[in-house]
Structure formats: structure tokens, C-alpha cells
ZAMI-719027 format. One line per field, with one value per residue (C-alpha): chain; x, z, y negated. Coordinates in nm, 2 decimals. Layout:
N
chain	A:... $
X	X:... $
Z	Z:... $
Y	Y:... $
//
This chain:
477
chain	A:A:A:A:A:A:A:A:A:A:A:A:A:A:A:A:A:A:A:A:A:A:A:A:A:A:A:A:A:A:A:A:A:A:A:A:A:A:A:A:A:A:A:A:A:A:A:A:A:A:A:A:A:A:A:A:A:A:A:A:A:A:A:A:A:A:A:A:A:A:A:A:A:A:A:A:A:A:A:A:A:A:A:A:A:A:A:A:A:A:A:A:A:A:A:A:A:A:A:A:A:A:A:A:A:A:A:A:A:A:A:A:A:A:A:A:A:A:A:A:A:A:A:A:A:A:A:A:A:A:A:A:A:A:A:A:A:A:A:A:A:A:A:A:A:A:A:A:A:A:A:A:A:A:A:A:A:A:A:A:A:A:A:A:A:A:A:A:A:A:A:A:A:A:A:A:A:A:A:A:A:A:A:A:A:A:A:A:A:A:A:A:A:A:A:A:A:A:A:A:A:A:A:A:A:A:A:A:A:A:A:A:A:A:A:A:A:A:A:A:A:A:A:A:A:A:A:A:A:A:A:A:A:A:A:A:A:A:A:A:A:A:A:A:A:A:A:A:A:A:A:A:A:A:A:A:A:A:A:A:A:A:A:A:A:A:A:A:A:A:A:A:A:A:A:A:A:A:A:A:A:A:A:A:A:A:A:A:A:A:A:A:A:A:A:A:A:A:A:A:A:A:A:A:A:A:A:A:A:A:A:A:A:A:A:A:A:A:A:A:A:A:A:A:A:A:A:A:A:A:A:A:A:A:A:A:A:A:A:A:A:A:A:A:A:A:A:A:A:A:A:A:A:A:A:A:A:A:A:A:A:A:A:A:A:A:A:A:A:A:A:A:A:A:A:A:A:A:A:A:A:A:A:A:A:A:A:A:A:A:A:A:A:A:A:A:A:A:A:A:A:A:A:A:A:A:A:A:A:A:A:A:A:A:A:A:A:A:A:A:A:A:A:A:A:A:A:A:A:A:A:A:A:A:A:A:A:A:A:A:A:A:A:A:A:A:A:A:A:A:A:A:A:A:A:A:A:A:A:A:A:A:A:A:A:A:A:A:A:A:A:A:A:A:A:A:A $
X	-1.43:-1.50:-1.15:-0.98:-0.89:-0.74:-0.53:-0.43:-0.30:-0.08:0.06:0.11:0.29:0.55:0.58:0.45:0.80:0.95:0.69:0.89:1.18:1.09:1.68:1.76:2.12:2.12:2.32:2.30:2.49:2.75:2.83:3.02:3.37:3.26:3.07:3.36:3.32:2.96:3.10:3.30:2.97:2.94:3.30:3.59:3.80:3.56:3.69:4.05:3.94:3.79:3.95:3.89:4.17:3.90:3.53:3.28:2.94:2.73:2.42:2.26:1.94:1.73:1.44:1.34:1.02:0.91:0.68:0.48:0.21:-0.01:-0.05:-0.26:-0.47:-0.41:-0.18:0.19:0.41:0.32:-0.05:-0.01:0.19:-0.10:-0.38:-0.22:-0.52:-0.76:-0.60:-0.85:-0.82:-1.07:-1.23:-1.31:-1.50:-1.89:-1.98:-2.35:-2.29:-1.95:-1.81:-1.47:-1.38:-1.35:-1.06:-0.72:-0.79:-0.53:-0.58:-0.37:-0.22:-0.30:-0.14:0.08:0.41:0.57:0.56:0.83:0.89:1.17:1.23:1.56:1.61:1.98:2.09:2.46:2.60:2.91:3.17:3.50:3.74:4.09:4.29:4.67:4.90:5.10:4.82:4.65:4.31:4.12:3.79:3.56:3.20:2.87:2.56:2.22:2.03:1.69:1.61:1.34:1.29:1.03:1.12:0.94:0.58:0.39:0.08:-0.13:-0.09:-0.20:-0.48:-0.75:-0.63:-0.62:-0.96:-1.13:-1.02:-1.29:-1.35:-1.20:-0.99:-0.63:-0.38:-0.01:0.23:0.58:0.90:0.96:1.16:1.13:1.38:1.42:1.68:1.79:2.16:2.44:2.78:3.11:3.34:3.68:3.79:4.13:4.22:4.57:4.63:4.92:5.06:5.10:5.23:4.87:4.67:4.61:4.49:4.33:4.25:4.04:3.82:3.57:3.58:3.27:3.18:2.81:2.55:2.23:1.91:1.60:1.54:1.32:1.33:1.09:1.18:0.94:1.18:0.95:0.61:0.32:-0.06:-0.28:-0.66:-0.92:-1.15:-1.35:-1.30:-1.13:-0.96:-0.67:-0.53:-0.16:0.02:0.39:0.52:0.89:0.92:1.19:1.15:1.32:1.29:1.42:1.17:1.32:1.03:0.74:0.58:0.74:0.51:0.81:1.08:1.39:1.70:1.87:2.19:2.09:2.38:2.70:2.92:3.17:3.10:3.34:3.33:3.61:3.68:3.90:3.91:4.12:4.15:4.26:4.44:4.53:4.37:4.17:4.12:4.06:3.92:3.74:3.74:3.60:3.57:3.42:3.32:3.17:2.95:2.81:2.98:2.91:2.65:2.51:2.45:2.16:2.23:2.02:1.63:1.64:1.44:1.46:1.17:1.12:0.81:0.86:0.57:0.45:0.12:-0.21:-0.27:-0.51:-0.47:-0.76:-0.72:-0.93:-0.70:-0.39:-0.55:-0.63:-0.25:-0.12:0.18:0.40:0.56:0.24:0.09:0.41:0.36:-0.01:0.09:0.35:0.08:-0.17:0.08:0.33:0.11:0.36:0.39:0.77:0.84:0.89:1.17:1.51:1.76:1.82:2.03:2.02:2.21:2.11:2.34:2.38:2.23:2.55:2.59:2.84:2.88:3.03:3.06:3.23:3.24:3.31:3.42:3.25:3.37:3.54:3.21:2.98:3.00:2.81:2.80:2.69:2.62:2.50:2.43:2.36:2.24:2.48:2.31:2.57:2.37:2.05:1.89:1.96:1.83:1.80:1.94:1.75:1.92:1.97:2.11:2.16:2.27:2.33:2.43:2.55:2.69:2.93:3.13:3.26:2.95:2.69:2.61:2.30:2.21:1.93:1.97:1.76:1.74:1.61:1.50:1.51:1.52:1.16:1.07:1.23:1.26:1.36:1.52:1.69:1.93:2.09:2.38:2.41:2.70:2.65:2.31:2.23:1.85:1.73:1.52:1.56:1.19:1.08:0.73:0.65:0.66:0.41:0.24:-0.10:-0.08:-0.05:0.17:0.39:0.68:0.90:1.26:1.40:1.72:1.90:2.24:2.45:2.83:3.12:3.39:3.75:3.76:4.00:4.14:4.51:4.48:4.53:4.23:4.03:4.18:4.54:4.80:4.80:4.46:4.39:4.25:3.90:3.71:3.42:3.11:3.12:2.88 $
Z	-0.34:-0.03:0.12:0.02:0.39:0.46:0.12:0.15:0.50:0.35:0.07:0.31:0.58:0.31:0.10:0.28:0.39:0.05:-0.09:0.11:-0.13:-0.34:-1.58:-1.60:-1.71:-1.95:-2.22:-2.46:-2.21:-2.13:-2.43:-2.67:-2.70:-2.68:-2.35:-2.15:-1.78:-1.79:-1.91:-1.61:-1.42:-1.65:-1.59:-1.45:-1.74:-2.02:-2.08:-2.18:-2.53:-2.55:-2.80:-2.57:-2.38:-2.14:-2.10:-1.88:-1.79:-1.71:-1.60:-1.71:-1.57:-1.62:-1.47:-1.49:-1.35:-1.41:-1.24:-1.28:-1.01:-1.18:-1.51:-1.66:-1.97:-2.32:-2.25:-2.30:-2.05:-2.21:-2.19:-1.83:-1.73:-1.92:-1.74:-1.42:-1.22:-1.41:-1.29:-1.12:-0.98:-1.16:-0.84:-0.74:-1.07:-1.02:-1.35:-1.29:-1.25:-1.41:-1.75:-1.74:-2.07:-1.86:-1.66:-1.72:-1.54:-1.31:-1.29:-1.14:-1.28:-1.13:-1.17:-0.94:-1.03:-0.77:-0.83:-0.83:-0.90:-0.94:-0.95:-1.04:-1.09:-1.12:-1.17:-1.26:-1.18:-1.26:-1.36:-1.55:-1.70:-1.80:-2.03:-2.01:-2.29:-2.00:-2.00:-1.68:-1.66:-1.40:-1.31:-1.06:-1.07:-0.87:-0.85:-0.67:-0.69:-0.58:-0.60:-0.47:-0.53:-0.40:-0.48:-0.43:-0.36:-0.32:-0.52:-0.20:-0.19:-0.56:-0.56:-0.68:-0.49:-0.16:-0.24:-0.30:0.01:0.24:0.59:0.86:0.61:0.68:0.39:0.38:0.30:0.19:0.27:0.06:0.07:-0.02:0.02:-0.10:-0.05:-0.17:-0.16:-0.32:-0.43:-0.48:-0.66:-0.78:-1.11:-1.17:-1.44:-1.60:-1.91:-1.97:-2.32:-2.36:-2.65:-2.75:-2.66:-2.40:-2.03:-1.83:-1.46:-1.28:-0.99:-0.87:-0.50:-0.38:-0.06:0.01:0.18:0.28:0.29:0.33:0.34:0.42:0.41:0.50:0.54:0.60:0.69:0.73:0.61:0.83:0.82:0.79:0.82:0.73:1.04:0.88:0.63:0.91:1.10:1.03:1.21:1.22:1.35:1.37:1.25:1.19:1.04:1.04:0.90:0.93:0.80:0.85:0.99:0.91:0.68:0.85:1.03:0.78:0.53:0.33:0.22:0.43:0.27:0.59:0.59:0.79:0.71:0.52:0.37:0.11:-0.22:-0.47:-0.83:-0.96:-1.34:-1.59:-1.97:-2.26:-2.58:-2.89:-3.15:-3.13:-2.84:-3.04:-3.33:-3.16:-3.33:-3.00:-2.64:-2.34:-1.97:-1.63:-1.35:-0.99:-0.94:-0.64:-0.37:-0.05:0.20:0.39:0.76:0.88:1.21:1.22:1.23:1.19:1.34:1.33:1.43:1.47:1.52:1.64:1.75:1.78:1.94:1.74:1.73:1.55:1.39:1.40:1.08:1.19:1.50:1.27:1.04:1.32:1.37:1.28:1.10:1.03:1.38:1.57:1.35:1.44:1.79:1.76:1.55:1.82:2.10:1.90:1.80:2.10:2.38:2.42:2.19:2.24:2.20:1.83:1.81:1.83:1.72:1.62:1.32:1.03:0.72:0.34:0.08:-0.28:-0.59:-0.64:-0.98:-1.18:-1.54:-1.84:-2.19:-2.52:-2.79:-3.16:-3.42:-3.73:-3.94:-3.88:-3.73:-3.67:-3.36:-3.18:-2.80:-2.61:-2.22:-1.92:-1.58:-1.31:-0.95:-0.68:-0.32:-0.08:0.22:0.39:0.32:-0.01:-0.32:-0.57:-0.91:-1.23:-1.43:-1.79:-2.12:-2.41:-2.76:-2.91:-3.26:-3.29:-3.52:-3.38:-3.50:-3.30:-3.35:-3.39:-3.26:-3.27:-3.11:-3.09:-2.78:-2.75:-2.39:-2.20:-1.84:-1.58:-1.84:-1.93:-2.09:-2.43:-2.49:-2.79:-2.74:-2.91:-2.84:-3.03:-2.96:-3.15:-3.05:-2.67:-2.62:-2.57:-2.55:-2.52:-2.39:-2.34:-2.36:-2.63:-2.70:-2.36:-2.42:-2.71:-2.74:-2.60:-2.45:-2.09:-1.92:-1.66:-1.66:-1.87:-1.92:-2.03:-2.00:-2.13:-2.10:-2.20:-2.21:-2.31:-2.51:-2.61:-2.90:-3.08:-3.09:-3.12:-3.07:-3.34:-3.57:-3.57:-3.90:-3.78:-3.82:-3.67:-3.67:-3.77:-3.53:-3.55:-3.48:-3.22:-3.19:-3.08:-2.81 $
Y	1.06:1.30:1.32:1.00:0.91:1.24:1.24:0.88:0.96:1.24:1.03:0.71:0.94:1.06:0.75:0.42:0.31:0.32:0.07:-0.19:-0.18:-0.46:0.35:0.63:0.65:0.32:0.52:0.22:0.01:0.28:0.52:0.29:0.21:-0.14:-0.09:-0.23:-0.25:-0.09:0.24:0.31:0.37:0.67:0.79:0.57:0.65:0.58:0.23:0.33:0.38:0.03:-0.20:-0.50:-0.64:-0.77:-0.75:-0.95:-0.83:-1.13:-0.93:-0.60:-0.47:-0.16:0.03:0.39:0.58:0.94:1.18:1.51:1.43:1.17:0.99:0.69:0.80:0.68:0.39:0.26:0.07:-0.28:-0.20:-0.11:-0.43:-0.64:-0.46:-0.34:-0.49:-0.26:0.06:0.29:0.65:0.87:1.01:0.64:0.56:0.58:0.70:0.64:0.27:0.20:0.26:0.46:0.26:-0.05:0.07:0.23:0.57:0.71:1.09:1.38:1.71:2.04:2.36:2.57:2.40:2.20:1.81:1.56:1.19:0.94:0.58:0.38:0.00:-0.15:-0.48:-0.52:-0.86:-1.05:-0.77:-0.77:-0.51:-0.56:-0.31:-0.33:-0.20:-0.04:0.22:0.09:-0.04:-0.20:-0.37:-0.52:-0.46:-0.54:-0.37:-0.40:-0.07:0.07:0.44:0.68:1.04:1.30:1.68:2.01:1.85:2.18:2.27:2.26:1.87:1.84:1.59:1.80:2.12:1.92:1.75:2.09:2.27:2.37:2.23:2.43:2.64:2.68:2.62:2.61:2.32:2.44:2.24:1.93:1.59:1.25:0.95:0.60:0.33:-0.02:-0.13:-0.32:-0.22:-0.41:-0.19:-0.16:0.05:0.19:0.40:0.54:0.69:0.96:1.05:1.42:1.63:1.72:1.40:1.14:1.22:0.97:0.96:0.71:0.62:0.36:0.27:0.11:-0.08:-0.02:-0.26:-0.10:-0.31:-0.10:0.28:0.57:0.95:1.23:1.60:1.89:2.14:2.44:2.57:2.47:2.51:2.24:2.22:1.96:1.93:1.65:1.37:1.17:1.44:1.69:1.97:2.07:2.39:2.46:2.15:2.07:1.73:1.46:1.11:0.77:0.41:0.04:-0.18:-0.53:-0.62:-0.44:-0.74:-1.01:-1.20:-1.28:-1.04:-1.07:-0.94:-0.79:-0.61:-0.29:-0.06:0.01:0.29:0.38:0.53:0.70:0.79:1.02:1.08:1.26:1.24:1.38:1.20:1.39:1.16:0.79:0.60:0.36:0.61:0.94:1.25:1.34:1.27:1.47:1.41:1.52:1.31:1.32:1.01:0.85:1.06:0.86:0.76:0.47:0.47:0.23:0.11:-0.21:-0.21:0.16:0.43:0.81:1.04:1.42:1.59:1.97:2.14:2.49:2.39:2.32:1.94:1.71:1.36:1.12:0.92:0.64:0.57:0.59:0.34:0.12:0.07:-0.28:-0.15:0.16:0.12:0.14:0.39:0.62:0.57:0.69:0.99:1.09:1.05:1.26:1.53:1.53:1.38:1.08:0.78:0.76:1.13:1.13:0.87:1.07:0.79:0.43:0.51:0.74:0.80:0.88:0.99:0.85:1.02:1.23:1.41:1.59:1.44:1.60:1.44:1.50:1.22:1.30:1.04:1.16:0.87:0.53:0.38:0.69:0.90:1.19:1.21:1.51:1.45:1.65:1.51:1.77:1.67:1.79:1.80:1.69:1.59:1.69:1.36:1.21:1.04:1.32:1.23:1.37:1.63:1.52:1.65:1.40:1.41:1.08:0.98:0.62:0.36:0.11:-0.19:-0.47:-0.70:-0.45:-0.10:0.14:0.47:0.73:0.91:1.24:1.36:1.65:1.55:1.79:2.07:2.02:1.68:1.59:1.23:1.02:0.67:0.39:0.11:-0.17:-0.41:-0.75:-0.96:-1.00:-0.86:-0.50:-0.38:-0.03:0.26:0.63:0.69:0.46:0.62:0.53:0.16:0.18:0.50:0.54:0.87:1.04:0.77:0.94:0.68:0.47:0.35:0.01:-0.19:-0.50:-0.64:-0.96:-0.95:-1.18:-1.02:-1.13:-1.42:-1.21:-0.85:-0.77:-0.40:-0.15:-0.12:0.20:0.29:0.28:0.01:-0.35:-0.49:-0.86:-1.13:-1.13:-1.46:-1.41:-1.59:-1.95:-2.05 $
//
């Protein structure tokens, strides 16, 4: 692979800090009327139609990854996990001495379209919801989240296009951004329903206290020219780049969960319910999710490289640095003639993955529903985790002890996915990209989630068919 060192430098300079962070929307955990406290993460008012007086989430977890930059050929997620040590980039395989069939081959997409990628991992800890007959509902929830996104990666940084560039030939790199963050949330949910002459209106909010652990962002603000001088040397001109990272785990052999920052997050929600609250014809709502930011003030570095002069980087010298801190000083020395010149501040902020969410939920029969959902990323800050846009149509069957759904989603208006989720008693399991788990195809990402909850031992609320319901005996432990 002729230019592996140059290309590796580009990727590491953008993404290496995010590796220190040790599901998509998890619709199967949130869309049902029996979803309880989990549903308020979709819309703070969603739980007002729950038949439960109370609901406890013991633990729910999910992970999601997707990209259009690279893929592993002819595998599914489970095969990748079983053979992760056998993954080899296609350019690294010596076909004269090695058999490609002995490896899982990592390859790269070409084309002129901009590339992107995103990663989400969420663990919802002990959380509780209470619905009162007065029309109020409230809850307390805990989350630990990790998210990363890279958007607008220009075609000039596609692997093969970069690799095929001739030495001493200028090429342009357009603006693009990347960010990653891990944080925890302790949140309070409040919702109130109001009866009107035509239906029920519900208003709600989630107020979240945020603790930030590790974070990174990279922002190339303007187009610059780059030249490959040799395999080990790059030349840059007219740079306007900003990046920041936390360094609490750079020199640690064992990961240390340091509280490096804090902030406040907010979700606002509105719903309209047509018909009886527990036997509605349809309901619809709108919410603004994850409005807020975290400011990192401990173990934090912010750097700026703003130069209008031609400068070179010796990749061997950068590689010789002990860690990202020393490598950053080397880069600053080479581009700005001063190892300390790039550091601009000892704190920085990253915005949450803010989105606008709209839904409508139709009750087709007593137990069969059809849900339509749209999630649109809302850019609110210069440096932010970017949420994936999503449209989903989800038919579902739900009863108290059993539920099932088949979400069909369009991710970022380009990738059609079919998923499935099932709830049996207290256990929910699902995926919004079911084929990625098993089908041996071009593997670009996957999605999977699971949740365990405790529900009331009996229900005294009106039944879905109207009238006073009977007490229903719950599972015994």
C-alpha cells in the first residue's frame, strides 16, 4: 500500500481522539403504549397514553453504527464479531502470497459523493415513570451515552482517490466536521394532559443534568490545498482548522472515568390525542430532543491552526510522538513554527445531537397500530454531534404481555432498512436493521437493542375496549 502512512495520518488526525471513548432510535423500546419511561425519550408526552400506573426500566441498551465510507464484504454483524481479528484492509493483502478468502476484507467506496458515518451507544439505567389519574405524569431516568459523527468528508479523502493522487500534485480538501462524546444524564420527566372539546392535549418536558467524560471534535472551516510530497511527507496551504479533545486517558493504561465537564439538556414535547386516552383513534405529536451542550473544562485542550503560508508535515516525526498531546505539539511546530502556538484554550463545548421529531400513531383495531415517525437533525451549534435523519413506518401488534413490530426506516433519505422487535413480558429485543445481523452482504453498520422492565402487578385503568377493566395478574418472579 504505497501511501498508507499519509492516509493513516489524515484519518488519525481527524478521528484518533474519538477512539478513546470506550442504536439508532431503538423504536422497539419507545413506540408502544406499554413502553413506559423509555417512550419519554422519543417525546416527553408519549407516556400519557400508557395503561400503566407505573413502570420501571431496570436496564436497556442499544448500539448503532452506519457509514458510507468503507465496508466489509460478504458478512453480517455476528460473523464480524466472531472473526474480528481476521479483518484486513484490501490494500494490505499481498495476493501473491496470501489468499484473500482467509480474511474478512475491509474495502472502501469511491465515487464523487461526500462520505459520512455515525455511531451511537446508549445504556438506560434504573428509571421510573408514574402516571396519576389527575392527568399528571412524571418520571426519573438515567442514561449513559456515547455518540460520534463525521459529515461531509470530501471525495478527495476517499481512500482510493487519495491513494491514486500523484506526488507533487495539488488537490483540494473541502470543509467537513467530525465530533465524538461520551456523557451521562440524570433526567426528570414532567407531563400534563388537558381535556378539550375535541380531544386531549398533552405538554411535557425532560430536564437533564449532563456529566461529560471524553470528547473530541475536528472542524475544517475552509477549503485548503494539500500535496503529497512523498510517502512520508504532506504539504498544506491556507489552513483554517480547529480541533479539541480531552486528555484524561491519553497516558492511562487503564480507562479512568473522569468527570471533565457538565451542562444542561432539554426535551420539549407536545401531543394531541383523539378519542379516549386509553382507547384513542389516533394521536400525533411534535418534540424537540437533545437541546443542550456540555462544556469540557477539565483535562481539555482546544487548538487552532490558521496559516496562509505553505508548510510541510513530516509524518515520521509525528508518528514518533508518544501520544496525541506530543503529536499535537509536533504538528504545531511544523505548521506554525511553535509547539505551543496551536493551543488556543483549555476548555471547549460540544452540542448534543439535537433533532426535531414528529409522529402520528393510528389505532387500526384494538391491538393493531400503525406509526409514522420523522426525525430531522437540527444544527444548533458549530461543534455538535450530528443526528441521522430518519423516516420510519412501523406496523405493530401490542397487548400487555406481548408486543411485536416491523419498523421500515429510510436512513438519511437514502438507505431503506427493515427491522423487527418483540416484547415478551418484561423483555424487549429488536433491531432496525435486521439483515445486517445475519445477511452476508456489504457490511456498513448494524443496529441492536434490548431492554428489561418491571410493570404493575395489576391494572385498574379502563381497558382498551372502554369501560372499567379487570385486574390482570402479572408474572410472578
